[in-house]
Residue frames as qw, qx, qy, qz and C-alpha x, y, z in Angstrom:
[[0.388, 0.029, -0.173, -0.905, 240.19, 62.73, 173.54],
 [0.494, 0.153, 0.757, -0.400, 236.92, 61.04, 174.41],
 [0.013, -0.115, -0.807, -0.578, 235.26, 59.20, 171.57],
 [0.428, 0.267, 0.346, -0.791, 231.73, 60.44, 170.96],
 [0.087, 0.235, 0.898, 0.361, 229.04, 58.37, 169.29],
 [0.363, 0.159, 0.081, -0.915, 226.09, 60.43, 168.10],
 [0.294, 0.217, 0.931, -0.022, 223.12, 58.05, 167.99],
 [0.354, 0.790, 0.498, -0.052, 221.01, 60.62, 166.17],
 [0.466, -0.151, 0.236, 0.839, 223.47, 62.41, 163.94],
 [0.163, 0.774, 0.432, 0.433, 222.00, 65.82, 163.23],
 [0.309, 0.092, -0.226, 0.919, 222.71, 69.43, 164.06],
 [0.361, -0.248, -0.044, -0.898, 219.10, 70.48, 164.62],
 [0.771, -0.309, -0.298, -0.470, 216.40, 69.26, 166.99],
 [0.807, -0.508, 0.249, -0.166, 216.65, 66.55, 169.64],
 [0.541, 0.564, -0.608, 0.141, 220.18, 65.15, 169.91],
 [0.857, -0.481, 0.168, -0.077, 221.41, 62.25, 172.04],
 [0.424, 0.675, -0.585, 0.152, 225.15, 61.72, 172.42],
 [0.927, -0.372, -0.003, 0.035, 226.85, 58.74, 174.05],
 [0.139, 0.792, -0.570, 0.168, 230.42, 59.11, 175.34],
 [0.640, 0.117, -0.737, 0.183, 232.63, 56.36, 176.72],
 [0.215, -0.050, -0.691, 0.688, 231.95, 57.82, 180.21],
 [0.192, 0.448, 0.568, -0.663, 228.34, 59.01, 179.91],
 [0.255, 0.537, 0.686, 0.419, 225.71, 60.70, 177.77],
 [0.050, 0.274, 0.095, -0.956, 224.18, 64.06, 176.81],
 [0.146, 0.552, 0.790, 0.224, 220.65, 64.84, 175.67],
 [0.031, 0.623, 0.235, -0.745, 219.12, 68.08, 174.50],
 [0.536, 0.768, 0.350, 0.012, 218.14, 70.21, 171.57],
 [0.465, -0.271, 0.303, 0.787, 220.53, 71.74, 169.08],
 [0.399, 0.872, 0.263, -0.104, 220.09, 74.71, 166.80],
 [0.432, 0.853, -0.271, 0.114, 222.77, 75.57, 164.23],
 [0.711, 0.280, -0.542, 0.349, 225.11, 73.11, 165.98],
 [0.012, 0.350, -0.551, 0.757, 224.78, 74.70, 169.46],
 [0.194, -0.388, -0.860, 0.270, 222.85, 73.38, 172.46],
 [0.228, -0.238, -0.099, -0.939, 219.58, 75.29, 172.81],
 [0.702, -0.361, -0.197, -0.582, 216.93, 74.82, 175.48],
 [0.810, -0.463, 0.275, -0.231, 216.58, 71.97, 178.02],
 [0.529, 0.535, -0.649, 0.110, 219.72, 69.87, 178.48],
 [0.831, -0.475, 0.242, -0.157, 220.72, 66.83, 180.56],
 [0.564, 0.522, -0.632, 0.100, 223.94, 64.88, 180.92],
 [0.832, -0.482, 0.234, -0.143, 225.23, 62.03, 183.04],
 [0.742, 0.485, -0.423, 0.189, 228.62, 60.45, 183.36],
 [0.828, -0.383, -0.172, 0.371, 231.58, 59.39, 185.43],
 [0.068, -0.974, 0.211, 0.051, 233.83, 62.20, 186.69],
 [0.678, 0.535, -0.453, 0.222, 237.43, 61.73, 185.53],
 [0.391, 0.316, -0.694, 0.515, 239.76, 59.98, 187.99],
 [0.369, -0.223, 0.499, -0.752, 237.00, 59.36, 190.53],
 [0.090, -0.249, -0.964, -0.017, 234.35, 56.95, 191.70],
 [0.201, 0.485, 0.427, -0.737, 231.61, 59.54, 191.37],
 [0.221, 0.458, 0.709, 0.489, 228.80, 59.74, 188.82],
 [0.075, 0.308, 0.182, -0.931, 227.19, 63.08, 188.07],
 [0.206, 0.609, 0.724, 0.251, 223.79, 64.03, 186.64],
 [0.090, -0.308, -0.043, 0.946, 223.33, 67.60, 185.39],
 [0.205, 0.645, 0.684, 0.273, 220.27, 69.38, 184.06],
 [0.091, -0.603, -0.124, 0.783, 219.68, 72.93, 182.99],
 [0.515, 0.799, 0.292, -0.104, 219.17, 75.24, 180.03],
 [0.513, -0.141, 0.362, 0.766, 221.36, 76.39, 177.16],
 [0.363, 0.874, 0.218, -0.238, 221.00, 79.45, 174.98],
 [0.522, 0.806, -0.278, 0.017, 223.18, 79.64, 171.86],
 [0.789, 0.247, -0.479, 0.294, 225.50, 77.00, 173.33],
 [0.115, 0.401, -0.540, 0.731, 225.96, 78.75, 176.70],
 [0.349, -0.412, -0.801, 0.258, 224.63, 77.62, 180.09],
 [0.174, -0.352, 0.024, -0.919, 221.94, 79.98, 181.36],
 [0.681, -0.415, -0.167, -0.580, 219.35, 79.99, 184.12],
 [0.674, -0.479, 0.462, -0.320, 218.96, 77.45, 186.92],
 [0.634, 0.340, -0.693, -0.034, 221.17, 74.35, 186.88],
 [0.771, -0.465, 0.335, -0.277, 221.19, 71.36, 189.19],
 [0.547, 0.455, -0.701, 0.044, 224.10, 68.92, 189.39],
 [0.852, -0.426, 0.179, -0.247, 223.87, 65.76, 191.50],
 [0.273, 0.566, -0.772, 0.101, 227.04, 63.90, 192.49],
 [0.931, -0.217, -0.006, -0.293, 226.53, 60.21, 193.31],
 [0.107, -0.618, 0.776, -0.059, 229.50, 58.52, 195.02],
 [0.726, 0.107, -0.641, -0.225, 229.91, 54.83, 194.26],
 [0.282, 0.012, -0.802, 0.526, 230.72, 54.26, 197.95],
 [0.388, -0.619, -0.571, -0.374, 227.29, 54.04, 199.62],
 [0.522, -0.499, -0.434, 0.538, 228.75, 55.30, 202.90],
 [0.182, -0.177, 0.059, 0.965, 229.24, 58.75, 201.35],
 [0.330, 0.666, 0.551, -0.378, 226.02, 60.78, 200.93],
 [0.463, 0.518, 0.446, 0.565, 225.17, 62.23, 197.56],
 [0.172, -0.468, -0.103, 0.861, 225.69, 65.97, 197.00],
 [0.336, 0.731, 0.540, 0.247, 223.55, 68.39, 195.02],
 [0.238, -0.265, 0.048, 0.933, 224.71, 71.75, 193.66],
 [0.200, 0.753, 0.615, 0.121, 221.99, 74.21, 192.71],
 [0.184, -0.600, -0.003, 0.779, 222.47, 77.67, 191.23],
 [0.518, 0.805, 0.237, -0.168, 222.22, 79.94, 188.21],
 [0.585, -0.028, 0.378, 0.717, 224.37, 80.61, 185.19],
 [0.264, 0.896, 0.117, -0.338, 224.59, 83.92, 183.37],
 [0.480, 0.793, -0.356, -0.121, 226.41, 83.87, 180.01],
 [0.867, 0.203, -0.435, 0.133, 227.98, 80.48, 180.76],
 [0.282, 0.334, -0.611, 0.660, 229.38, 81.61, 184.16],
 [0.398, -0.515, -0.714, 0.257, 228.11, 80.92, 187.67],
 [0.017, -0.375, 0.028, -0.926, 226.28, 83.97, 188.96],
 [0.605, -0.483, -0.040, -0.632, 224.37, 84.60, 192.18],
 [0.564, -0.440, 0.596, -0.364, 223.82, 82.11, 195.00],
 [0.676, 0.200, -0.695, -0.145, 224.96, 78.49, 194.65],
 [0.670, -0.451, 0.404, -0.429, 223.96, 76.00, 197.33],
 [0.438, 0.253, -0.863, -0.013, 225.56, 72.63, 198.02],
 [0.754, -0.326, 0.191, -0.537, 223.34, 70.12, 199.82],
 [0.299, 0.207, -0.929, 0.062, 224.14, 66.74, 201.38],
 [0.132, -0.320, -0.911, 0.225, 221.40, 64.45, 202.65],
 [0.064, -0.749, -0.589, -0.297, 218.91, 67.19, 201.78],
 [0.372, -0.840, -0.199, 0.340, 220.47, 69.80, 204.09],
 [0.398, 0.864, -0.131, 0.278, 222.30, 72.92, 202.86],
 [0.808, -0.401, -0.056, 0.427, 225.93, 72.68, 203.96],
 [0.411, -0.275, 0.194, 0.848, 227.65, 75.38, 201.90],
 [0.350, 0.862, 0.364, -0.045, 226.58, 78.54, 200.08],
 [0.476, -0.165, 0.267, 0.821, 228.62, 80.60, 197.65],
 [0.313, 0.857, 0.222, -0.343, 227.85, 83.91, 196.01],
 [0.604, 0.065, 0.464, 0.645, 229.26, 84.25, 192.49],
 [0.272, 0.848, 0.061, -0.451, 229.60, 87.28, 190.26],
 [0.561, 0.720, -0.347, -0.214, 230.58, 86.64, 186.64],
 [0.886, 0.211, -0.403, 0.088, 232.05, 83.24, 187.49],
 [0.343, 0.377, -0.592, 0.624, 234.11, 84.36, 190.51],
 [0.533, -0.564, -0.604, 0.182, 233.32, 83.56, 194.16],
 [0.062, 0.624, -0.128, 0.768, 232.79, 86.85, 195.96],
 [0.435, -0.440, 0.448, -0.645, 231.42, 85.50, 199.25],
 [0.462, -0.059, -0.885, 0.016, 231.12, 82.22, 201.15],
 [0.543, -0.443, 0.115, -0.704, 228.19, 81.83, 203.55]]
């Protein structure tokens, strides 16, 4: 289990959490993430750092999210995933970009891939 250090211990308002592998920042209401949210950290068992930003509603991911993957090997280009969440599940078109160019597109319905473009 990852140890979490809450540098602003509270269940309401702006909360900043520091983990041993990254951080989270956003607003909480009644203990759940609510509104704008950001996180950054090292992916487990990899040499890749991620940065994610999006919205939460009652603790669930909703709306447009963007996740950037930054390899520690500078020879590998960074990747960006952009898409929408509906009730904490991927829904609609998700695009993966490398070096600014779309390389893969997926269509999701209720968290399941229904088409690859």
